[in-house]
Structures are given as C-alpha cells and as structure tokens.
Backbone as a ProteinNet text record, in pm:
[ID]
protein_1_A
[PRIMARY]
XXXXXXXXXXXXXXXXXXXXXXXXXXXXXXXXXXXXXXXXXXXXXXXXXXXXXXXXXXXXXXXXXXXXXXXXXXXXXXXXXXXXXXXXXXXXXXXXXXXXXXXXXXXXXXXXXXXXXXXXXXXXXXXXXXXXXXXXXXXXXXXXXXXXXXXXXXXXX
[TERTIARY]
-3804.6	-3750.2	-3668.6	-3553.9	-3478.3	-3516.3	-3448.3	-3485.5	-3461.3	-3380.3	-3356.4	-3462.5	-3555	-3658.6	-3615.9	-3497.9	-3448.5	-3480.9	-3488.6	-3511	-3391.3	-3419.3	-3315	-3342.4	-3238	-3248.3	-3236.9	-3339.3	-3346.1	-3228	-3172.6	-3061.4	-2924.7	-2919.7	-2794	-2727.5	-2603.1	-2525.8	-2510.6	-2476.9	-2454.7	-2584.3	-2697.2	-2825.5	-2855.6	-2821.8	-2846.3	-2770	-2663.5	-2584.4	-2661.5	-2768.2	-2849.4	-2909.5	-2913.7	-2966.5	-2855.4	-2732	-2619.5	-2621.9	-2551.4	-2539.6	-2471.9	-2528.3	-2471.2	-2328	-2287.2	-2149.9	-2048	-2091	-2001.9	-2001.9	-2086.9	-2109.3	-2023	-1951.2	-1875.6	-1971.9	-2050.8	-2153.3	-2259.6	-2375.9	-2482.7	-2553.8	-2577.9	-2665.3	-2771.9	-2848.6	-2958.6	-2909.4	-2784.7	-2733.9	-2624.3	-2540.1	-2418.9	-2406	-2332.5	-2296.5	-2150.2	-2078.3	-1939.8	-1937.6	-1888.1	-1897.5	-1797.1	-1782.9	-1703.9	-1795.4	-1740.8	-1824.1	-1776.4	-1868.1	-1831.7	-1769	-1662.4	-1592	-1477.4	-1474.8	-1367.3	-1314.3	-1298.7	-1266.2	-1118.2	-1046.6	-906.1	-905.2	-829.2	-826.4	-788.9	-872	-848.7	-918.3	-1002.8	-1079	-1223.9	-1277.1	-1416.2	-1475.8	-1606.9	-1676.4	-1757	-1748	-1833.7	-1931	-2061.3	-2158.5	-2277.1	-2330.5	-2452.3	-2565.8	-2656	-2760.8	-2872.4	-2894.9	-2992.8	-2923.1	-2996.5	-2932.9	-2906.6	-2779.8	-2737.1	-2614.7	-2614.2	-2502.1	-2402.7	-2276.4	-2165.5	-2179.8	-2073.5	-2076.5	-2174.1	-2196.3	-2288.8	-2434	-2460.6	-2595.8	-2629.9	-2532.2	-2557.8	-2640.9	-2729.8	-2806	-2723.5	-2775.7	-2698.3	-2658.2	-2747.8	-2716.4	-2608.5	-2617.8	-2517.2	-2382.4	-2384.2	-2261.4	-2196.5	-2277.8	-2227	-2166.4	-2213.2	-2164.8	-2059.6	-2040.3	-1948	-1804.8	-1751	-1611.3	-1587	-1678.8	-1662.5	-1667.5	-1762.2	-1772.3	-1647.1	-1600.9	-1480.5	-1359.9	-1344.6	-1231.8	-1234	-1349.5	-1358.2	-1338.6	-1390.4	-1370.7	-1225.2	-1162.8	-1020.7	-937	-966.4	-891	-910.4	-1032.8	-1060.2	-989.7	-992.2	-924.6	-773.9	-719.8	-576.5	-536.4	-616	-585.1	-594.4	-698.8	-720.1	-619.4	-571.4	-478	-332.3	-307.8	-170.5	-106.2	-186.2	-133.2	-62.6	51.4	121.2	49.9	-39.8	-118.2	-256.6	-357.6	-493.9	-551.4	-595.1	-644.4	-795.8	-843.7	-985.5	-1002.9	-1064.6	-1074.2	-1219.2	-1241.9	-1375.8	-1366.2	-1434.4	-1438.8	-1583.6	-1663.5	-1805.1	-1841.3	-1747.2	-1779.9	-1845.2	-1789.1	-1844.8	-1976.7	-1988.9	-2111.2	-2149.9	-2237.4	-2271.6	-2368	-2320.1	-2390.5	-2279.4	-2295.9	-2183.2	-2132	-2004.7	-1935.5	-1786.6	-1717.7	-1572.5	-1515.2	-1408.6	-1339	-1225.5	-1224.2	-1119.4	-1027.6	-901.1	-808	-684	-662.8	-540.7	-426.9	-314.2	-197.4	-84.6	-53.6	52.3	191	292.3	432	467.1	393	422	372.9	301.9	251.3	364.2	402.1	512.6	479.7	584.2	567.2	472	475.6	390.9	245.5	212.6	73.9	27.8	95.8	58.7	-13.5	-66.5	-146.9	-260.6	-289.6	-401.2	-386.8	-263.8	-239.9	-280.6	-318.2	-361	-484.3	-562.5	-682.9	-651	-528.5	-488.5	-493.6	-484.5	-488	-627.6	-728.1	-866.2	-876.4	-808.6	-810.1	-684.8	-571.1	-445.3	-443.4	-512.8	-507.8	-645.6	-741	-874.3	-864.6	-920.9	-921.6	-1044.5	-1162.6	-1286.8	-1284.2	-1219.7	-1217.1	-1134.4	-1015.5	-930.7	-996.5	-1061.7	-1132	-1244.3	-1321.3	-1432.6	-1381.4	-1266.4	-1211.7	-1174.1	-1148.2	-1110.4	-1228.9	-1349.5	-1466.2	-1486.5	-1485.3	-1509.6	-1407.9	-1281.6	-1179	-1200.4	-1237.4	-1263.5	-1389.1	-1490.7	-1614.5	-1585.3	-1506.9	-1472.2	-1396	-1298.5	-1220.8	-1310.7	-1399.9	-1490	-1580.6	-1637.5	-1727.5	-1656.1	-1530.8	-1454.1	-1416	-1368.2	-1322.3	-1436.2	-1552.8	-1667.7	-1731.4	-1681.8	-1728.2	-1870.9	-1917.4	-2053.1	-2160.4	-2120.7	-2217.3	-2305.7	-2249.8	-2322	-2340.3	-2460.8	-2488.1	-2454.7	-2368.5	-2312.3	-2414.1	-2518.9	-2611.1	-2750	-2758.5	-2890.3	-2941.3	-3068.6	-3126.8	-3183.8
567.6	432.6	418	352.5	324.2	185.2	139.5	11.1	-106.7	-88.1	-197.2	-201	-104	-99.8	-24	36	111.6	258.4	326.8	471.1	538.3	627.6	704.2	852.3	930.2	1074.5	1130.8	1198.6	1246.7	1334.9	1410.6	1498.2	1436.7	1309.9	1245	1181.6	1222.8	1168	1016.6	968.1	825	744.1	795.5	725.9	716.6	821	824.2	717.9	664.8	562	432.4	412.2	291.5	285.9	400.3	406.2	392.7	371.9	367.6	241.7	250.3	141.2	21.2	-97	-218.2	-245.4	-187.6	-210.6	-151.3	-58.4	2.3	-72.1	-173.1	-240	-365.1	-374.2	-494.5	-594.5	-547.5	-631.8	-541.6	-597	-533.4	-644.2	-620.6	-709.5	-621.3	-673.6	-594	-478	-485.7	-381.9	-294.2	-352.3	-285.5	-288.4	-192.2	-191	-151.2	-219.5	-185.5	-147.4	-27.3	18.6	127.8	149.9	260.9	382.5	497.1	615.6	730.9	793.6	909.8	1018.6	1077.8	1180.6	1123.8	991.1	920.4	811.5	846.3	743.8	722.2	711.3	672.3	519.5	461.7	315.1	252.8	159.5	93.1	159.5	259.8	325.7	281.4	240.5	195.2	247.9	252.6	294.6	177.2	156.1	61.1	148.8	136.9	224	143.8	189.4	129.8	174	84	116.8	201.9	190.1	274.2	405.1	515.7	641.7	639.9	633.8	636.5	726.3	816.8	909.1	859.3	863.1	820	673.3	619.6	480	463.7	570.5	565.3	553.4	577.4	565.6	427.2	336.2	201	121.8	36.2	-51.2	-176.7	-265.3	-382.7	-472.5	-495.4	-581.9	-518.5	-387.4	-317.4	-320.5	-295.2	-296.5	-434.9	-538.1	-675.4	-720.2	-666.4	-710.8	-618.2	-499.9	-403	-456	-513.4	-556.7	-663.2	-758.1	-862.6	-803.2	-712.7	-650.2	-567.4	-492.5	-410.3	-499.3	-605.3	-696	-755.4	-804.8	-871.6	-775.2	-652.5	-555.6	-510.8	-484.5	-447.7	-560.9	-684.8	-799.3	-812.5	-792.7	-804.7	-694.9	-572.8	-460.8	-484.8	-531.9	-559.1	-667.6	-774.4	-883.7	-838.3	-767.4	-727.4	-623.5	-539.8	-434	-471.6	-567	-600.2	-492.7	-404.9	-293.2	-343.8	-282.6	-320.7	-270	-171.8	-120.3	-82.5	-111.9	-70.3	-9.1	115.9	189.8	179	183.8	191.7	322.3	421.2	555.7	591	646.7	690.7	834.6	923.9	1063.6	1105.9	1110.9	1141.8	1288.4	1378	1520.5	1568.7	1533.2	1579.2	1511.6	1385.2	1308	1241.8	1306.4	1252.2	1133.5	1029.3	900.6	799.9	704.8	619.9	542.8	563.2	494.1	493.6	402.4	396.2	398.5	471	476.9	375.6	284.8	183.6	231.2	253.6	307.8	219.7	163.6	86.9	186.5	160.7	247.7	169.5	203.9	135.5	181.8	104.3	142	274.6	308.6	430.5	557.7	543.5	660.8	716.3	843	900.3	916.6	927.3	938.4	1051	1162	1275.9	1259.4	1140.5	1110.6	981.7	942.8	822.2	860.1	760.8	780	876.9	971.2	1062.7	1148.5	1170.1	1251.9	1182	1055.4	984.9	1051.2	1121	1185.1	1291.3	1342.5	1438.3	1374.2	1241.3	1170.6	1170.5	1209.5	1209.1	1285.2	1397.1	1472.5	1443.7	1424.9	1404.7	1275.8	1172.6	1043.9	993	1082.1	1041	984.7	867.4	801.4	711.1	769.2	692.2	562.8	564.4	443.7	333.1	366.4	266.1	217.6	307.5	271.6	171.2	197.7	108.9	-28.5	-31.2	-159.3	-252.9	-198.5	-280.6	-349.3	-296.1	-346.2	-497.2	-552.6	-698	-783.1	-744.2	-821.1	-812.5	-695	-679.5	-758.4	-755.1	-830.7	-980.7	-1032.7	-1176.1	-1211	-1129.1	-1154	-1146.3	-1049.2	-1034.8	-1157.5	-1201.3	-1317.3	-1439.3	-1459.6	-1573.8	-1555.6	-1438.1	-1412.7	-1409.6	-1362.8	-1355.8	-1493.5	-1591.2	-1729.7	-1755.3	-1675.2	-1698.1	-1655.9	-1590.7	-1546	-1436	-1357.2	-1243.1	-1262.1	-1250.1	-1249.1	-1107.9	-1094.6	-964.7	-853.6	-880.3	-774.1	-799.1	-871.9	-897.7	-768.6	-746.5	-622.5	-650.9
479.5	475	346.5	356	235.3	184.4	79.8	21	113.3	216.3	310.4	419.5	414.9	516.3	641.1	637.7	752.1	735.2	847	845.4	778.7	684.2	617.7	638.9	647.2	659	517.4	470.7	332.2	292.8	387.5	353.8	377	412.5	448.7	326.8	301	189.6	202.3	322	342.8	322.7	369.5	347.3	198.2	124.9	-19.4	-96.2	-36.7	-104.9	-122.1	-47.7	-64.9	-205.2	-272.5	-409.1	-513.5	-468.9	-562.2	-647.9	-756.7	-852.6	-786.2	-806.3	-746.8	-791.6	-903.2	-948.1	-851.4	-765.7	-667.4	-534.8	-520.8	-392.8	-378.4	-267.5	-233.8	-169.1	-71.9	-9.6	51.9	68.1	146.3	221	348.9	424.5	487.1	577.1	632.1	718.4	767.9	858.1	798.3	714.5	667.4	516.2	464.2	323.3	313	225.1	194	47.3	14.6	-124	-155.5	-283.6	-336.3	-333.7	-293.9	-274.7	-362.7	-436.7	-518.2	-431.6	-482.5	-407.3	-324.7	-312	-240.7	-333.6	-462	-560.9	-581.2	-473.7	-480.8	-489.2	-581.7	-588.8	-454	-408.1	-280.5	-162.7	-189.4	-82.5	-89.9	24.2	34.6	164	168.6	290.4	343	472.1	543.5	620.3	589.1	654.4	704.4	815.9	868.7	774.6	742.5	644.2	703.9	831.7	899.5	935.8	934.7	974.2	1124.7	1159.3	1299	1305.5	1399.5	1411.5	1515.7	1477.5	1562.4	1604.8	1657.3	1702	1818.7	1891.7	2004.6	1959.6	1830.3	1778.1	1726	1725.7	1677.4	1777	1723.8	1813.2	1842.2	1923.9	1966.1	1849	1753.7	1639.4	1551.5	1529.3	1448.3	1518.8	1647.1	1725.8	1725	1741.6	1746.7	1614.3	1502.4	1371.3	1310.9	1367	1308.7	1295.8	1400	1397.2	1290.7	1276.6	1175.3	1034.3	1009.5	877.4	848.6	948.4	930.8	902.8	980.6	961	821.1	778.7	649	532.5	544.7	436.4	430.8	544.5	546.3	486.3	523.7	470.4	319.4	271.6	127.7	49	99.1	31.7	31.1	142.9	152.6	52.3	46.4	-45.8	-191.6	-226.2	-366.1	-413.7	-322.9	-362.5	-338.2	-249.2	-212.5	-126.1	-69.1	11.1	137	171.9	294.3	420	403.1	515.9	464.7	543.7	512	638.3	627.4	742.3	754.1	876	906.6	983.8	919.2	975.9	1006.6	1123.4	1160.7	1210.7	1142.2	1183.6	1208.4	1102.6	1117.1	1126.6	1098.9	1104.6	975.9	862	734.5	702	737.2	711.9	844	923.9	1055.5	1048.4	986	972.4	995.6	1087.1	1121.5	1000.4	973.1	863.7	894.8	830.8	841.8	701.2	683.4	555.6	560.7	464.8	452.8	340.6	372.2	273.7	263.5	145.6	120.1	99.7	163.8	150.5	85.7	-37.3	-110.1	-69.5	-112.5	-87.2	-153.6	-260.1	-335.5	-266.3	-155.5	-83.3	3.5	-20.3	56.3	204.9	286.3	431.4	471.2	397.8	435.7	391.9	340.5	303.5	372.6	478.1	552.7	681.1	748.5	869.8	837.7	926.1	905.2	780.5	736.9	618.3	488.8	496.5	375.7	314	394.3	341.2	236.8	235.9	132.1	-6.8	-10.5	-139.1	-201.4	-124.6	-175.3	-307.4	-318.2	-444.1	-526.7	-460.3	-532.5	-614.6	-567.2	-636.4	-678.9	-688.7	-733.1	-874.7	-895.9	-1026.4	-1030.2	-1062.5	-1057.4	-1138.6	-1254.6	-1338.3	-1273.3	-1225.5	-1159.6	-1030.9	-960.2	-837.7	-867.6	-971.1	-1009.8	-1053.2	-1119.7	-1166.8	-1052.7	-934.4	-819	-751	-770.8	-697.1	-713.1	-834.3	-845.4	-769.1	-770.2	-698.9	-547.8	-498.4	-355.1	-319.2	-405.3	-380	-370.9	-463.7	-460.7	-333.7	-297.7	-175.6	-52.7	-50.5	64.1	77.7	-33.2	-29.4	27.4	-14	35.2	181.6	217.4	354.1	455.2	412.4	503.2	519.9	445.8	461.9	419.2	321.7	272	369.4	478.9	579.2	521.2	432.4	376.6	227.1	182.2	38.9	-8.9	-109.1	-144.6	-169.7	-242.6	-277.1	-222.7	-113.5	-55.1	8.4	-6.1	48.4	187.1
[MASK]
+++++++++++++++++++++++++++++++++++++++++++++++++++++++++++++++++++++++++++++++++++++++++++++++++++++++++++++++++++++++++++++++++++++++++++++++++++++++++++++

C-alpha cells in the first residue's frame, strides 16, 4: 500500500513517485497525481498518473476512468497557461513504465519542426533543465487550482 492507501507495485517507478517531494506536485487527489518527474525535467513537462498501480488504460477502474479526462484537461490547461506554449501534448505510451500515466509536454515556438509531435520526446535529454523545470511547478499549481475550480485540494492524500 502506498501513502494514499492504494496498492503499489514495489518495483514500479510510477508508484514510487507517491513518495516524491511535494514541491514537485501540482495536485494529488485520491485517484490521480500531476507532478514533475525526475528524468523528464524539461521545463513544462509533467506526468499525470493514476495513484493505484494499474497497467494501461484498460487497467483503470470506473472511478479512475470517469475522472481521467477532467484531470487531463485541467493539467493540460494549467501547463499551457503557465508556460504560454502554443501547443501542449498529452502523450500515452506505457512501454517504459507499465503503470498508466500520461506525459503532458508544453511545446514552445522555439521547438524546431523536427522536434514536434512524437519527436518532442527527443527533448527529454536535449532540453533537460531540472532547476527551470522545478521553478514552473508553483505557477502550474496555481493555474491548476483555479482551473479545476477548487474540486481538488492540491496536496490532499
């Protein structure tokens, strides 16, 4: 069990994020967490992950499924607002970390054509900047709190 009371897989990178520093967290509710993730520290990149260990979208239960779209919409909107990005992607792969999560990536005007769409993942190493990434968290958290309409307490467990 993790701190949220959900089943966690001890070897799962995404489950381990429940122990991460709150300074990296945009919001947490009983089902979902939106946060900055080590190894994906490009400014404007965040992960939306289900807090219970569930593999693929097909592993989500009814409550997780029912709330996913709203959480994704609000996190994408908050990242877009805080970064001013002309495009913000919501990417779901699940091969490297088989725990359902979506990568939210702000794409600035400065990103060249050959690093847009699916190729944006090349920026994971090319534009990694943990300090700049961390500095964005409070602005995204404030935008998320406002956009989510107070429905979610940011760091509630």
